[in-house]
N, C-alpha and C positions, 0 to 999 in steps of 0.2 A: 913792286910787283906792278910792273906796266900794263901788263892783262887786263887788269880787274878795271878798269874806269872806261866808261863809253864817253865821258865827257857831257852828258846830255841832263837834263832837271829831272829831278825825283817824279814830276808831276806833267811829263812830255804827254799831250793830248793824243798825239799819233801813236806813240806805244801803249796808251793807259786806253785806248779804243780798239787798237790790235789785239791788247790782252781780251778784254772782255770778247771779243769775238772770238778768239780762240777758245777761251773758256765754254764760250755758248756752244759753239760747234761742238767741242768734245765732250759737253754735257748731254746734248743730243743723241750721241753717239752712245754715251753710256746709258740713257733711256731704252734705245734702239739694242743693246745689247740684254739689256732686262728683259726688255717685250719679247725679242726672240726665244731666250731662255723661259720666260714662261709660258710662253705657248707651245713650244717643244714639249715641257715637261706636262701641262695637263692634256697636248692633246695624246700622246704615250700613255698615260694612265687612264683617258676615254676610251681610246681606240684599242689598245692591247690586253687580252684577256689575261688575266691571271692565269698561269697556267701552272697547276698545282699536282699533276698526275704523278711525277718522280716525289711529289711530297706528302702521296699518300700515308694515315696514320700507320697503314699495315708492314707499308716498307722499311727498308733501314735508313731511308732520308727522313720517314717519319720519322723516325725514333731519334735521329738527330735533331730533328726540328722539335719536337716535345724536350729533349733535355736543354736545347738551347733556352727554350720559353721558361722552362722550370728553372734553369740558373738566372736567367734576367729576371724573372718575377720575385727571384727570392731576394735576388742583390739589391732590386727597387724596393722590394716590400719592408727589407729592415733598413736599407740606408736611405730611404725617400726617395722620390719622383726624379731628381736629377742627382745623378752618382758625381758629377764633378766636384771636387775639394773646392770649397769655399775660398781658399788660397789662391786658387789656379783662377776660378772665376771673378775674383776682386783685379788679377793681373789682366785677364782677358777681357775684362769689361774697361777697367781703366784704363789702360792704355790704348784701346780701340778707342775710346772717346778723345784720348789725348792725341793721338795719330790723328781723329777727322779733325779736333780743334787746331792742331799745326795745320793741317790742308789747309781750311779756313784762315788761316794768319799769312800762307802764303798768297792766297788771292786778293790781299792787298794791292791798289794799283802801285805804290813805291817799291815793292819786290821788284819789279821788273828792271826797273834801272840801279836801283840802292842797294841791292843785297851783296854785290861782291866789292863794290868800293866801299859800303857804309858798316857794312856785317862782317863779312870774311876776312877782309882785307886788316880791317882794323884787329881783329882777333889772332890771327897768324904775324901783327908787325912785329912782337916780341918774339916769336918763336927763333930756333936757329934756320940758317939759309937753305938747307934741305927741305924744310917743312915748309918755308915760303916758296920754293922751287914748287914742290908738290901742289900745293895750295892755289898756286897761281895757273897752274896747268888749268882747272878746275874753274876756278873766277873766269880765267879766258874765255872756257866753252859757253860761260853763262853771258857774260859781256859781249859776245858775238853772236849770240842766239839768245837775246833776252825774252824774248815773247814764248818762244818756245820753250824754254828751259824754265821759266816761271810755269807756264799753263802744267807742264811736266810735272813738276813739286807737288802741284795742287791737287792732281787726281793721283798720284802715286800715293800720297800719304791718307788723302780718303779711301782710296781704294783698301790699303791696309788696315785702316782700321774700322770699314765695313767689314770686313774679311773676319778680323779678331772677334768681332761682336756677331757674326752669322753662326761661325763655326764653333760650336761648343765642344767639340770633343772628336775623336777621329782623326784620318790623315786629311783632311781637309784643316782641322784646327791647329796641327802640328806644323803642316806647311805655311800657312798665316804665320805661326811663330817664327820659322825659320826664315821667313820673307821680311820680316820685323827687323831679324838680326842682322842681313844682310843689307838692308837698305839703310840701318840705323849705322852701321860701321860706313857706311858711305860718305854719310852726313857726317860723323864724328871725323874721319880723316879730313874729307874735302871742303866742308861746311864749318867744323869747329875747329882745324888744326889738330886733332889729336885730344882736343877739350883744354888745350892750353898746357898741356903734363909737362912740355920741353920747355915750359916760358918761365922766365925766373918767377914770376908774381902769381904763382902755384898756390892756391888757397881755398878750402873747402868752401869758405864765407859767400867767394863769387862763382859758386856752381862747379869746383873741380869734382872730377875728371870730365865734364860734360855732360849734359843731358841726357845727350841721345845714346851713351855708353849706358845709361839704366835700361832704356829702351833695347837694348841688346840684351841684356841681362834677362829683361823680362821675357823677350820672345824665347829666349834659351829654354828658361823654364817652361815656358805654355807649349814649348815642341818635344819636352819629354814624353817619350813612350808612356802609358797608362799604368805601367806597373812599377814606376816611380812616384806615382801620384801621391800616394801615402804613405812611401816608404820612412820610417822613424827618421833616418837620417837627414832627408830632405831638407828640414826645417832646421836641423841644427848647422849644417852646413851653411845655407843662406845666413841666420845669423853670425855664423862664427868668420863669413868673410867681411860682413857690415861692421862688425864690431872691429876687425884688424884693419879695416878701410878708416873707421872713425879713429881709432888710436895712434893711427899713422897719420892723419891729419893734424890732428892733436900736436904731435912732436913738428911736424912743419909750420905750425902756426905759433909753436912759441920759440922758432930758430930765431936768433938775434939777427940784427943786421938787414932784415927785410922791409921794416916799415911800419910794422904793426902793431909795436910797441907804442908810437909815438901818437897823439892825436894831429897836433899841429906843432910840429918845430921849426926849430927858429928859422930853416930854411925851406920851408913850405909845409904843405899838407903831408899827413901821414898817408898810408898806403889805402887804408880803410876810409879815414875822412873822406879823400877824393873821390873814392868809387861811389860812397854814397852822396854826395855833394853834386858829382855827376849825371846819377841817378834822378836825381829831383830835379834838374833840369828838363827831363824829357817831359812832353805834354802827356798829360793824364787828370784825371778827376783831382780835383782842388784838396779834397779829405786825403787823399794817398799822397798828394806832393805834400801837403802840412807834414804827415807824419815823417817822411822821409829826411825832409829837412830838418825837422827837429830831433829824430836820430842824430842827423850829420852832425848837430851842433853840439849835443851832448856828447860825440864819440872825439869831435876836436877840443873838448874840454878834459875829458876822461877818457883817452885812448889806452891809457894804460890797464885800466879796470874791463874796460869793454872788451881787450883782448885775452887777459889775464881769463873773466869768465867765458869766453869762448872756448880756450884752451880745457879749462878745466870742466866744463861741461861735455867736449869731445871725447877727452881721456876717460871721465867715469863712464859716459854710456858705451864708449867702446869695450872696457874693462867687464863691465855688467854683460853687455852681448857675449862676449867670450868665455866668462865663467857660467850663464846660463845655456849657452849651447854646445857646454863641453860636458855635460853631466855625465859621468862615466856611468852611473845607475840606470841610465836608459830610460825608457817612456814609463814604465811601470809606478817609477819614483817621483816622475816629474808634477807631479800633485801637490807635492811638500813646498813648492815655490815657483807654481804659475804666477801668482800674484806679484813677485818680483819682477818677472820677466815684463809682465802686463805694464807696470810701472815704468821700467826703463823704457818701454816700445813707446809709450804715453811722452814719455820727456822726450824722447828723438825726435819724434811726429812733431811736438810743439816748439823744439828747437829749429828743425825743418822750417815751419810755418811761421814764426819769428823771422828768420833770415830769409824768406820768400819774398815776404813782405818790407822789411825794415831796408835789407841790402840789397837784394835782386828788383826790388820793385816790380813784382809781379813777373816782371819781363816780355809785358805784352803789348806796351803802349808805344806809341813814337811812330806809326806807319811800318816799322820796321820791324817788330818783334816777332820772331819766328816760332816760337816756342814758350811753356810757362817758365823755364828755366828746370834747375836739377833738381828742387827741392821736393816737390810732389812727386817726381817719380822714384826720387830716393825714399820718399814717406812710404810710396805704396809696395815696396818692394819691401822696407822693414815690417810691415804691417802684416804682408803675404808670410813672410820668414816666420814671425809669430804664429799664424793661424797654423804653417804647415806643421810647427812644432807641438801644438797644443792639440789639434785633432786625429796625430798618428796613434794615439793610446785609445780616443774612441772608435777609430777601423775595425782595433782588432775585436773590439766587444761585437761591432756589425757582422761581421764575417763569422765570428763564433756563433752568435744567436743565428745567421742562416744556415749554418751548416747543423744546429739543432734542428729548425725546421725541416731542412731535407731528412733527416734523421725520422724526426716524426712521421712526416709524409712516406716514407720508405716501410716502417713499423704498420702501418694504419693499414696501408696499401698493399706491401709486399711490390713495389715498383723496383724494378731495377735501375730503372732511369735515376730516379730521386734517390737511391742509394749511392749511384755514380755522382750525383749532384754534392750529396752531402761528404762524401769523400774530397772531392776536388774543392770543395768552400773548408775542410778540415784541413787540409795541406795549405791553403792559403793561409789561414789563420796561422800555421806552424811555422810559416816563412814571413810572420809580423805584416802581412797584408800587401802583397806587391800591388794589388789592383784589380779593377774588373777586366777580364778578358775582352777583345777588342773584337767584334765579328767582322769576318773577312767579307769583303766585299764591299760596304758601305762607306763612304769619309766619313761621315757624321751620323754615327751608330745610332739605326734604330734599333726599338725593339726587337727582339727575336720572333716575336710572335705577327711582327709585320713585315717581314723579310720576306719575300718570295724567293723559292729553294728549286724553282724549275731552272735545268742549266741552258744555257744559251746554246743555240746550235752552233756548229762551225769547230774549225781545229782550235784546241787549247792554246790560250796564248796570243791568239790571231784579234786584231780588231775587226769587227764585224758590225752590219747594222744591227742584228741580232742583239749583240753584248751593249750595243751604245743604248737599243732601247729597254733593254734590261738595266742597264744602268739608271736613265732616267725615271725608270720605273720604281727602281728600290729606292731613290732619292727622296730626301723629305724637303720640307720647303725650306730649312737653314743649309741644306746641301744647294741648293737652287742659287738662294741668296751670295752664298759663299764663291760659288762660280762667275756669280755677276761680277763680285768684289775683285775678285782675280782678273775679269775682262776691265773694270774698272784701271787698276792698278798698270795691264798693260797698255792702257790709253796713252798713259803718261811713260812708261818705262821705254816703247819704241821709240819715239818722240826725242827723247832724251838720251837716248843711243845716237839716235841720228844727227843729232847735234854735235854730241862730242866725237865723232868721228870726222865732221865736217869742218876743215880749219879754217874755211872762207865765212866772213861774216854775213850775215842777212842785211839785204839791199833797206828789209824796214829802218834800219838805222839810219841810213842818209836819208830817207825819205822824212823819217823826225828832223832831219837837220835842216833840209832846205826843200821839203816838199816834193810832189810825185812829179815825175818826168812828165814832159808835154809832149804829147802825139802828133805829129806832121804828118803831112805828104805832100809837100813842095817843091820845087826845082831849088838845087842851092846855088847861091851865087858864084857864078867861076871867079877865078884867080888863076895868076901867073906870078909865081915868086921862085925864090932859089933857095935851096937846102944848105945843111950847115957846111957841105962838101962843095958849093959852089955850082952845082947841079941844077938846073930847070926843072921846074914842078909845076904842073897846072892840076886841076880840079877836074879837066877834061882826061889828062893823060891817067889820071886814079882810076877811072872808070872799070869796073870788073870787079871790084875790092870794096867792100867796107870801110869809109872812111870815119875814123873816130878822131875828131879836131878839137883844140882848146886854143887858150890865148894865155901865153906866159912871157912874161917878165925876166929875160936873163940874169939880171942881176938880183933879183928880189932874193929874200932871205924868209919869207915868210910863207906865205901860201903858197908860191909858184912851186918851190922842191916837194911840198906835199903832194899837190896835184900830179906832178911829174912821176913821184912813186906811186901813183894811184894808176896810172896809164901804165907803168911800168906793171905793177901786180896784175893789172887786166887782161895785158898780154899774155902773162904765165898762164892764168886761169884759162884763155880761150885755149891752149894745147894745140892739138893740130889745126885748130881753124885758124891759127895764127895767120898760116901762109896765106888768107882771105883777105888779112885787115891791114890795114895802114893807119899808123900811129901819126898824127899831126899835129903839130903845135906851131901858132905863128906868133912872133915877137911881137909883143904889147909894151913897146917902150919906144917914145918918139926920141929918145936922146940915144940909149946905149942899144942897139938892133942890129951891128952888123954881123958876119959870121964871125969874127974873133970872140964876140960874146957868147953865141949859142954855142960854138964849141966848148968852151969852157964850162957853160951850164950842162953840156951832156957831160963831160968827163967829170964833173962835181956831180953828178946823179947818178953814174953808171949807167948812161944810156948811149952810149958810144957802140956798144957791141950789139945793139938791136938792130936787125938788117932792116925792120918795116920801120924806125922810126926817123922821122924827117921832121926837122925843126926849121922853118921857113922864115926868111928875110927879105928885104929888096929895098927899093927906094920908097923914102917915107911918103911921099903921094900916092903909092900903089899901097900901103900898109894902111894909110886913112883910107883908102875907100873899101879894102877889106874890112876895116872895123865898124865902118859906116854900115856896109852889106851886111855883117852879122849882127848889129846891134850892140856891139861892146865899146863900152865908154871906156876910153881912156885919159888920164887927167893928172899932169904935174902938180908937185906939193912943191913950191919953191921953196919953202923955210926948210923942209928937211929933207930936199933934194929926193922925195918918194914920187914912185908912178903907183896911182889908185886904177884898176881897170876892172873889167865884170871878169867873174870867176863861172864861167859856163862853157860847156861842154858839148858837142854838135855829134849826131849819128847820121850819117851820109850812105846811104845804099849803094848798091853796085852800078844802079843805072844813076847816081846822081843825083838823086833825091833824099831831101831832110827827111828824116823817119823820128826822132827823137832830138831834145832839146831837154839839155838835163842843167839845172843850178847846180855849180860845183864849187861853190865855197866850202872848206875843209872843215869848218866850224871847230871845236876843239883837238882836232889832230891827232887821235887816239890811235891806238893800234886796232882797235874793233871799227872805228868810224871810216879810217883810208882803208883798211879791207873791205868795207861793207859797199864803199864809193866803187871799189874795184869790181865788184862783184855784179853791181847797178849797171856799170859801165860793159862788162863783158857780154851781161843777160841782153844790154840793147842792141848790140853787135850782131848776136846771136838770132836774135829776133829780126836785124834788118836783113841777114843773110837770107831768113826763111821768106821773107816781104817781094825779095829783088826777084 
């Protein structure tokens, strides 16, 4: 996968400084968004008087308000101050914290260079070619724009996490779940290579089917409408899917010929032993490393027993979850075996924790850990499924209690509104508790007695200042925080989209290899040479055009062909501006410098078709004078017959003045570095056009 590597060190100081600067500037933007939203919210609530004329107690709107107040108070009085079920709260808060933690892990300096080459590429190495091709596209985008992509990943994940924590219910909360699903799928496909499900070594022990797929599952559950929050079938469905997954993983783990039944066979390490011992080499706390090494040693000796335990545990947990979730009697008879299901859930969580510590090695150390791996997210979903299953019967009792309260209120006061509330709650109880009705108008539902009821002026359905002001007035603090979290997410999403659409590498890579370009404003030394076709060319004759000039050895097989291709790519990047630019190379070989060699070099590097390309040569004394004037050192190495010369590029404006000098050592000569040098060169040419 050639696009993955930038060829730079993980601790490159230029990229690390640029990454810190990007995070700082985007962090200031996030604070600015928060300040603006908070100021608008406070200002609107202070300056816009609440208009309650249309919601007076005597009118129809007042009756509707009273009914919503009664319904809200009955539901909250019977079920507590927070109507959000505990399973959903667990997923929302748990995965919100995990997303933020993942974002902080992405802020590690090594991520800028190391993520595509040392995380994404190894994860896709054993997958089919079409998966590698797909993943390479994303890895190339990252390696071409490492600072931009790394900073974007930080803010997207921090924003999603804050959004999940802030938006407790309503449209904002459901949208946060959907965004979590969307970003999770992107990471699962391009970052985890589909979680390795197409690779031959797929196993639950190593985190299959990928941690982020569980993020997606949690986001999908969070995005469910409120009428499904306490549906009895929801918990059964979650546990049934988890049970089926565990059973399937048990079969896969038991499959012969995959290396899991051997600890240390004669021809090398077993699959599990190799994984554990490789994780033990990761820089980490000594205590954890000793645990992992000890388990690796135990597995190498007792590989068959370890795999047998894993197969049996996965199979028993899967079958038990399927049996518990498929109770045909439904919620009323669930009380006969909640303890059994609870024990199975505890066993599953403990198995996940053991795997997380001893095999996955927590997944966060070494400077390139992107997430805590799949066991913690999986355990959260298992516990959430259990809570959804066991709390569904209790919800029916809550609704029935609310119906009784409404009936008592109607009997004592004769209120038609209370009677209507009782009928609504009774119908909800009969339907097995679909959930609380969501108030229209607020994304993060406020109590009904706090929502303004005055209609906004203007045409219905049209966005107007009055409607915006009304929305700010009706919003609570959680809604404002959710809107801010959306802004933080977009701070990362927009630059990442721009990076993905830009196929030219960021010049920061070239600067990280050779340093920043030197800006000058001095007359360029003149010369008079001949091009590859024997035509005389002088610097004075090129006046009126920007000249991009370098020095190349026509028989070189290392740096010079790379530099030539960087010039060729710079010409493509210039587009229509290329008609105002001349690409000039001067022979830098005191032995092989005639037109025969320069023409052969042009044909080899596909430069003959460029109308503005000139490869100049001439008598050796004239060449030596030009080398001297442009500070190019040319040295012959007798032992190997090699020529050493300076790798440099000059940008000369249309008036014949040197504007920029670039160190042009191609360094690792990767696709990213070549594109970066070409971008730096074309940018310098465009800048020189403006300064002429």
